[in-house]
N, C-alpha and C positions, 0 to 999 in steps of 0.2 A: 526318098519320099518324105521322110521325117524332116529333112532339111527344108523342103519346099513349104511344108506346113508351118515350120518355125518362121520362115521368111514372111509368109502371109500374115502370121500373128503379129510379128514385129511391125510390119507395115501398117496393119490395122491400128495397133497401139499408137504408132506415130501420128497417124491421121487424127485419132481421137485427141491426142495431146495438142496437135496443131490447131484443131478446131477450138478447144478451150482457150488456148493462148491467144487466139485472134480476137476473142470477145473482149470488148471494152467494159470495164466495170462501171456500172451506172447506179445511181441512187434515186429512186422514185420519190418526188416531193410529196409530202402529205397534202391531202385535199384542203385547199384554202377555204375558210368558212365565209359565208355570205350573210350580211346584216339582214334581218327580217324586214320585209316591206312595211312601212308605216301605215297606220290606220287612222281614220278621222272619227271623231264623235262630237256632235251628231254627224251622221253620214250626209254627204252632199244631197241636195234636193231643193225643193221650192218651199220657202217659208214666208210667213206674213210679217215677221219681225226680225230684228237683229239676232244673230246666233253667236254664242261663245264657243269657239272651236278648240277642241283638245286634239293634239296629234301625239301618237304613241307608237312604240315598237317593242316587241318582246325581247329584243337583244339587249342584254344588260350593258350599261355604260356606253351605249352608242349615242352619237350626237345626230339629232335630226336637223337638217337644213331645209328651208322652204322658201318658196316665192309666191307672190300674189299677182304677178303680171303675166302669167302664162309661160314664162321662160323655164328652162330646165335647171333644177337646183344643182349647185356645185359645192365643193368643200368650203367656198368662201361666201355662200349665200347666208341669209339671216338664220341664226341658230334658234330653234324653238326652245323656250324656257318655261312658258306658262300660257294658259288659255288666252285667246284674244278674240275681240269682237269683229264680226263681219256684218256690216249694216247695209251694204249694197251688193249687187250681184258680182261675185268674185270667183275666180278659179284658183285654187290653192294646189301647188305641186310640192311634194315632200320626198326626201330621200335620206336614208340612214347611212352614217359613216362611222367607222371604228378603225383605229390603227391596226394594220396587219390583216384586216378583213376586206373582202370584196364589198363595195358599196351596194346597198339594196337596190331593187328595182324602184322606179319612180312611181309614187302613188299620186293620184290626182282626184280632186273633188270640186265640183262646181256648186256654189250656193247661190240660188236665185231668190232674191228678196223682193217679194211683191206684196207690199202692205195692203191690207184690206181697205179698199177705197171707202171714203165716207159716202153717205147717201147723196143723191143728186142735188138735194136742196141745201147742202152745206157749202159754205164758201171758205176759201183759204185766206187766213190772216197771216201775212208775212210778219215775222217778229220785228220789233223795233223799240225805240225809246221815246217816251213822251213825259210831259209834266202833269201831275194830277192836281196841281194847285198848291202843293206843299213840297214835293220833291220829284226828282227825275226817276222814272220807273222803266226798266227794261223788261220786255216781254218776249218769250220764245214764240215761234210760229205755232199756230193751231188752226183747227177747223171750227166754224160756228154755224149753227142753223140760221138760214136766212130769216126764218119765221119764229115767232113765239109758238110753242107747242100747242097744237090744236086739240080740240075736244076729241076728234076722231083718232088722232095719234095717241092720245092718252088712253082712250078706251081700248084700242087695239092691243095694248100691252097689259093694262091693269084690269080689263074686263068690266070697267064701270066708268061713269062720267059724273063726277061730283059737281059739275058747274051749275051755278045759279041761272045763268043765261044759256040754257041748253037747247034752244030752238034751232040753232044753226051750228053744225059740227065743224064748220070752218072757222068759227070764232076761237080765240085762245081758251084753253082750259083755265079755270079759276076755281076758287074754293079749295086750293091745294096747299097744304102746309109745306114747310121746308123738308120735313120728314118724308112726305109723299113724293116730293121731287127726287130725293135721294133713292127711294125705293124704285121709282120708275126707271131711273138711270141704270140701276143694276139689273132689273128684270129685263129691260130691253137689251142690254149687253149680253145677257145669258141667252135670250131668244136668238140673237144673231151670231152666236158663237164667238163673241169677243170676251176679253178679260175684264170683269167688272172692276170698277175703280174703288168702290167703297166697301169697307169692312165695318161690322158692328162689334165692338169689344173683341172678345176671343171667339166669336161665333161665325167667322168667315164672311164670305161675300154673297152668299145666297140668302135673300130675305126670307125664304121659306124656312130657314134654319134659325132665324133670329128669335129671341124669346118673346113670348106674349107681352104686350105692353111696352115694347121697346120704343114705340113712337107716341106714347100717350103722356109722357112726362117731359116737359121742356128741357130739364137739366140733362136728360139723356143725350142731348145733341153733341156733347163732348165725347161720347163713346164712339162716334163715327169718325173713322180715319180714312184718308184718301191715298191710294197708290197713284202718284202723279205720272208714272210711266206707262200705266195700263192703257190698252187701246180701246177700252169701252167708252160709254157715254158718261158724262159728268156735267155738273153745273160749272159755268165759268167762275174763275176767281173774280173778285171785284175789279181788279186791275185789268184782267183780260176783257171783262165786260166793258169797262170804260174805254179801253184802247180801241175795241171794235166799234163802240158807239160813236167815237170821235172820228172814225174813218181810217184807223190804223195809220200806216205810212202815207196814205193818200189824203189825210185829213186837211180840210180847208178851214178848220178852226171855227166851225159853226157852233152856235149856242145849243141847238138841238141836234139830234142825230140825222144829219144830212141837209140841214137848212137853218137859216136864221129866222125863217117864217114857219112856225109850228104847224100852221094849217096845211103846209105842203107835205109834211111827213108824219104827223101824229094825230090820233083821235084823242081829244081831251074835252073838258066840260063845254067850252064855248062852241066848238064846231060839231059836236056829236052828243055828248053825254046829257046836256041839259034838255034836249028835245027827245032823246031816245031811251035814256036811263038803261044803258046796256053797253056791252063790249061791241066791237065791230069785227067782221071777218078779217083775217090776217092778210097782209101784203096788198092792201087796196090803195095805199098812197105811195108816194115816191120812196125809193130806196136811198140809203146813204152812200157814201163814196165807195164802200166795199160791196154793196149789193145786199145789205141786210135791211129788213123792214121793221117798223114799229118799235124801235129801240127808244123812241120817245112816244109816250102815250099808249093807249089801248089797255094794257095791264102792266103794273109793276112786275119785275122779274126777280125771283130769288137768285142769289149767287151763293158761292160757297162760304164766304168769310164770316167769322164772328165780328160783330160790330165793335169798332174801337177807333181811336184817333189814328190818323195817318202818321207813320213814323217819319222823322226827318232824315235827311241823307239819302243818297242814291240806293235803290233797291233793284234786285233782279228776281223776277217771278215771285213776288210776295204772295202769301196766302192768308193774310189777315192776322188779327189779334190772337194771342195764345189763350185768352180766357175772356169770358163775358157771357151775358144772358141772352143776347139777341143775335140773330143771323141777318145779314144785309139783304135788302132788295133795292133795285134801281129802275129808273126809267119813266116814272109817271104812269097815269092811267086815264081811262075815259072820264073819271070823276074829278080829276085833278085840274087845278088852274095851271097856266103855262109855267110858272116857276118850279113846279114839281117835275116837269118834263125835260129839264135841261140835262145835258150829259154829265153835269157835275153833281146833281142832287143825289143824296143818299139817305135811305131810311133803314129801319130795322125793326124786327119783332121776334117774338118767341118762335121756336122751331115748330111748335104745335099749332101755330096760328094759321087760319085759313080765311080768305076774304074774296069777294067777287071783284076785288081790285088787283089781285096778285096771281100771276102765273109763273112761267119760266121758259127758258130755251136751253138747249144742250150744246156742248162742245165736245170735240175729240182731239186727242193729241195729234200732232203732225209727226209722221215717221222721221 
């Protein structure tokens, strides 16, 4: 009996040993780490202007590879190194890579750029190069109002109508200083949710925060600066105004804006002022090659520039003299003879000056 038990025990031990000896020794690999999925800042979405995109990952020393054509990023795709601008609708895909690690999941963000459209009465001026009589000037594309700003348009923003000839709100606003025009542009931009172009000294862009008397002393005009990339309203530069008045790239080389016969396109002393002693409603005569009205006659128009001599040599988007006492106005008026209504005539006055001969029109940058 004891021998049977011994035999059973021996057999059991042999089976146990046999089981262990048949097992293959294996080593489980450590879990391979995965790169954290990249993120975008700002997040994808719809924007009204170009966006500087930052791509990041929380995994230290990882390389981010990305594409902008919708394809899947690989280890040979463009390596992200610094923020980059997205100015048109684009889908960005990004993936993180690190030696010995599993690549991250693919992150994707679509940026839809839909610039705020200009008002319906603005026309597009395709950029180009022209000669101002002294030098060649290259101008970038922009939008310009077809019309001189009307009294109703000014009153809607400023709450008042300073015009001397105020019986017809479709006439151009006048008796406005250069300072008034600057303030109007910023207040309208703020009303419409746009970025104002003008700042006054260190007081920012909101005229409500500008110090009392800011517009009462002419020398203060040099305290006004312009952000040329802002999407709000502003005065045209003198060369933008001249380029548009000449008809831009469609120019036929006319003496006046749209014709060699001023009677076709402009209200001036001979065909209106002498008999009526007033301005005329805007847009009543023929437009120029671009579709703008009254850039010769009706009222002179304030522009941005400080009055100074035209520099020699080719220029790109010039913004006028660096110093001086006067701001420029262009275009002639109801009181002017024909010589003051040409596309080449230029005048200037103090920034505080207002007259029933001077108004303005606005421009906006092109996205």
